[in-house]
N, C-alpha and C positions, 0 to 999 in steps of 0.2 A: 503494501500499499504505500510506503515511502516512495518508490518508484513511481506509482502512478500519481502522487501527490506533485513531484517535481517535473513530471512532463506536463501535468494538468497545469500546474503555475506557469511553466516557460510557455505554453501555447497559449493561456489565459493572456498572459502580458503582451504578447506577439499580434494576437488577434485584436485587443482592444487597441493598441498603438496603431495597427493599419485600419482599424476603423475610425480613430481619430483622422488619420491623415485622408482616408478615402472620402469622410464628409467633407473636409476641408478642401480638399483637392479632388473631386471626380473626374479624373483625366482618363483617357483611354490608354491601355497598356499594362493597368495595375501597377502594383507594388515594386516592380522593378523601375518604373518611371519614377518614383521617389527616390530610390537609390542612386538614379541618375542625376536627380536635381540637387538633393541633400548629401550625397557622400561623392560621387565622381561619375563622369560619364562612361568610364572604362569599367567601374564597377556595377553600374546600370546594365550595361552591356554583357559583364559575366553573370548576372544574375538572371538575366533573361534567358540565356542560354542554360545556365544551371537549372532553371525551371522546367523548359523544355526536357531537359534530360532526365530529370527527376521523373516525370511523367512517361517519357519513352522506356525508361528501364522498369516502370511498373507492368507495363504491357506484357513482356516475356514471363515476368515473375507470377502474373495472375493466369497466364496460360499454364504455368506449371502447375499453380495451385490447383486450378480446375481439374487437370487430370490427376492428381493425387486425391481429390475430393471424390471423383467418380470410382477410382480404385479403392474405395472403401468397401465397395459393394461385391461380392464374391464373384459374381457373373462376368465383372470387368478387370479383375486382378491378373489374368492372365494375358489381356490385351495392352499391346505396346502402348507407352505414354504419348508416343508421337502422334497415334490415331486421335487422342484425345487433344492435344494440343493443336492439332490441324482442324478438327471439327469447330472448336470455338475460335480459332483464329478467323475461318471464315464465318463464324455467326457476328463477331463482333465487326467485321468488315461489311458485312450486310446491314446490319445497325446503324453504321457511321453513313453508309451510302444514303439513308433516307435523311439524313441531315440532322438539324435541330429537332424537328417534328420525332423522329423516331427515336432520339436521345430523350427528349423531354418523356416520351410515353414510356420508355423503358424504365427511366427514373422514378417515375411516379409510382409505377405497379411494384418494382422491385422494392421501392422505400416502403410502401404499405405491408407487404409480406416482412420485410425485416422488422419493421417496428412491432409488429403483431407478435411473431415470433421471439423476438427479445423480451417482450414483456410476459408471454407465456412461460419462456424459460426461467426468467427471474421469480416468478411466482411458485413454479415446480421446484427450483434450487432451494429457495426458502425453506419450503415445506420437507424437502430431502435433508437439510441440516438439521431442521428440529427433529428429525427422526420418524418422518410422516409417509416414506416411501412405501413402496409394496414391500410385502413380507419374504419374497423371492429375490428382492433387489439387495444393494449394498448399504442403502441409507434407512433400514428398517427401525434402526434404534437412534437415539441422538448422537450425533456426528460432529458437530461444532467444531473448534478450530484444531483438530488433532494435529492436522498437516503443518500446523506453525511449531509444533516439537518433533513431528517425525514425518518427513524426512528433515523437517526443519527450514526455518526462512532464512533469505539471503544466502543462497547457495554460491560457493567460490569468493565469497566476500566482496571487496570492494571491486574487484575486475569484474566478477560476474554482474554486480548491479548495473555498473557503467556498460557492458555489453548488451545488456537487455534494453538498456536506454535508447540505443539505437534502434532495435527493433520496435519499442513503443514511438519512438518519433515517427518511424515508417507508418505505424498504426495510425497516428495521428493526423499525419500529413492529409492535406486536402481542405483543413479548415480555412486555410487563407485564401480559397477560391471567393469568398465574399466579397474581396477586394477588386476582383476583376469584373465583377458586375455593376461598380460604382457609376461608370459612366453611361451604362444603359439605364440608370434608374431615374425615374421623373423628378422625383423629389427625395435626394440622398438623405437629407436632414431629417425627413420622417420615417424612411425604410430603414437604413441602415443600422442606426443603434439599436432597434429592438431586434433585428437580425444576429447583431454582434452578442448581444446579450444571452442569446436563446441558444447561440452555439455553444458556450460554456457550460449552461446548465443540461443541455442535452448530451454534451460528451460526458459531464459528471454522471449523470443518471444513468447513461444507456452503456458507455464504455468501462466506466470507472467500477459501477455497481456490479455489473455483467461479470467483469474479470475478476472482482472480488469473490462472487459466488464460485466462479471455476476455481479460483486459488482454495476454495475450502472443501470442493468436492474432489479435486484431480490432483495427484502428488505430480511434483515438478520432474521426477525421474520415472515417471509410468514409463515402461517400455513402447506402449503404443503410440506415443508422441513422435513427432517428426525427428528423425536421427535416432530414435530408440532403439532398442534391441532386437526388437521384433519387426522392423522395418515396416510398419503398417502405414506410418506417416498419417495418423488419424487427427481431426481436430479435437481440443479438449472440450469442447461443447458437446460434440457426437460422444466422446468418452464418458462424460458425467450424464448425459442421456441414458447411455446403454446400461451403466453402472446402476442407473435408478431403477431397473428392470421394469420400465414402462416398454410393454411392447411397440413397436413401430415409432417410438419417438425419436430414436437415434437415426432413423433414415429419414425422418421429416427435417431434425436438424440439419442433416447432411445436404438435404435438397435446399434448405434456407440458404446454407454456406455456400454453396454452389451458384446459387442466384446471386449472391453478394460480391463474390469473387469476378463473375462475369461482369457485373454492374461496375464493379473498380474499373475492370479492363476498358469498358466502354468510357466512362468518365475519364481515365488517363489520355484516350485518344483525342477526345472532345478538349479537353483543356491543354493537352498539349500542341495540339494542332491550331487552335486559337491564340494561343501564346506566340507559336512562332509566325502567326502571320501578322500578329502585332509588332513583333520584332522587324519583320520586313518592311512594315508600313513606315518604321522609324529608320529605316536604312542599317539596321543592327542584322540582317539577314538578306541573303540573295533576293531579289525583286520577284523570281518566280513565285516564291511563296505567299505573295500578295495577290496571286490569281484567285476570283472567283466564279464561280458559274452562275448561272441566271437563277437558281434557287438560293445563291448564297452560300454556297459550300466551299470551303477552302481546300480544293482537291488535291493539290501538289501536297498542302502543308499534313493533310489527312494521311496521303499515301507515304510520306516522309515518316510519321509515327507509327503508322502501321508496319512498316518495313521491319521497325525493330522487334516486332513478334519472334521473327526468327532465331533469335538469340533465345529462345525457350528450349530449343532443340538442343543446345548445350547440355541440358541436363540429363541427356540420354547416356551420357559418359558414364564411366565407372564412379568418377566423383562426382556424381549428380548433387548429392547433398552440399557439397561445398560450393558448387556453382549456385545452387539455391541462396546458400548463406552470403555470397557475393552479391546478388541481387539486392537482396534486402539491406544489407550495410550500404551499400552504394546510394539506395534510395532514402534510406535514414539519414545519411550523412547530407545528402542533398537538401532533405528538409530541414536540417540544422541549420546548413548555410543560409536557407532561404529565411527563417524564423529570425536569426541572429543579425540579417541585414535589414530585416524589417525593424527591428529595435533601435539599430544604430542610426538608420534614417529618421526615426522618431526623437531621437535625442538631439540631432542635427537640426532637426525642424524646430524644436523648443528652444533650442540656442538660437536659431536666427529670428524666431518670433520675438524672443525677448531683446535681442540685438536692435531690431526695428522699431521697439517701442511699443509693442502691444501688449495686453494683458491677457492672461486666461480666461476672463470672462466673456474674451470676444471669439473663443475659441467654440463652435457649436456644440461640439460633441467630445468629451474629453475622456481619456483612457482612465480608468478606475485606478490603476496605480500611478498613475502621472508619469513621468521621466523618471522616478525611481525604480518604477516597475518594471522599463524598458532596461536599466542599468542591470536590475537583478535577474530579468532574463537573459540578457547579453551574457553576465558573468556565468551562469549556469551552463551556458551552453559552450563557451570557451573552456569550462572547467571538463565539460565530458568530450569534448573534441581531443583535448590535450589527453584526457585518461585513455582515448580510442588508440593512440599510440602504444600504449602497453598491450592493449588486448588483441586488436585486429592485426591481421598479417601486415607486415609493413608494405608489401607491395601492392596491397589494395589501397590502402590509405594514402600512401604516395602517390600512386597514379591517380585518385582523384583529386588530391591536394595539386598535383602538377597540372592537372587540367583546368582546374578553377584559376590557377594564377597565369597560365599562358592566356586563357581568356581574357583575364582582367588586364593582363600586361601587353594587350595588343599593341603593336608599333606606332599607328596613328594618333594614339593617346598618350603614350608611355613617355614621360620626361621625368625623372626621379625629382630633381631639385624642384620643379614646378608642382609636382603633384604632392610633394611634402607641404609647400606653401598654402595650395588649395585646402588641402584637408585640415590642417592645424589651425590655419588663419582666415582664409575666406569663409565668409559666413552667406550662405545662399539667401537669393532674395526670393520670396514666395512669388506664386505666380498670381500676379495682381487681379487679373479680372476673376479667377477662380475665388481668390480670396474675398473679393469683394462681394461676390453674389453668396458666398457661404454667410458672410459677417449680415448682409440684409435678410438671409433667411432665417438668421437667429434673432434679428430686430422684430421681424414679421411676428415670429412665433412669440416674442414677449409683448406684441402690440406697442413697440415702440420706433417703428419705421417711419420716416416721412413720408407724405402723401406728394411725390413729386411727379410730374408728368412725364418726365423722362425715365422714369424708373430709378432715379438716383437719390 
């Protein structure tokens, strides 16, 4: 639970910081636009491609997970994983061919299923923890928190804690997507604050509480888990459902997990392709990715992200579990870089805001923790990134870090003395027109806006 609290805290501060920036400056391009403005253009360029890479690597990962999920059933265990990777890859391609409408319909129905199943699971899990399970199951008597003592909490000490933090960061990634919708929102001041607050509470309820029950019911060294002795690669939600002795409930949860996994893959293609198109519009990517067909689909961007699905076949090698862990680690590290950049951009924004003589009362929506929350979130992320050097294979971390630095230090922007001056001494000037509009919306909400014919 300490791990979940850290991830929730970091995610909360970064999302609230993004919310403050998005309400103030609802510009196209999302959060990496704030990195460009308040940190450095090269940093914004790197963060934009970092985010595309984050979603692109999610696609092969989810294809592999979908194959593992189907192989839970006995009839599919003898079928090659490549068959399921191909089937779900084609399905995701078809969904994205339908464009935004297909994505919206898929997300609506899959979200309804996931929400209902999560609530049902938590109710059943609570009953099982209290000993109300079927007599033929494992939880027919009070179970409580016995796994806290056997096999024990905090396996592998601090290193184990930090290594799981990256996995948790991967699971929490995607909450920052609310910032991408800011420019398309009719009234960001009214819509975004409520959405930002709901993200934190929904994550706390469905992620943290759900995983809390999983921790009470499933041992962390269960051989049926991914990488366990039995090589069954089963979800802990399915293991808990099977141990409860409820006939068919484990298969139901496995279907829900399968739908969730495919949904994440579809979201990855959608988010990655739209981000790549925005990068191309700003000159940060080849112009070919700005192409839109008559239906408004960025076909070349979608195709670019979909091609990454072929990396899923790497899992067919003998070291498949290692490859799987690589994907999770790379995507988790990308999420940490994203959150850290959001916090840093928020810190720089607050500095610029104060430097130009503005007060906090002029900010329409303020982050819950203020600038101190962003400092705390940035500090936690830096500590975790430093700890990864001790845990992750150095080749993985160095490869990712090198890629990030190469993107950041691209030659057209990189001049060391000028960069140091810009980052340490230069205070960015806010987007004046957007700033004016946000402040006027705030005054209108308070009934203090002057009634001028020209809107000023």
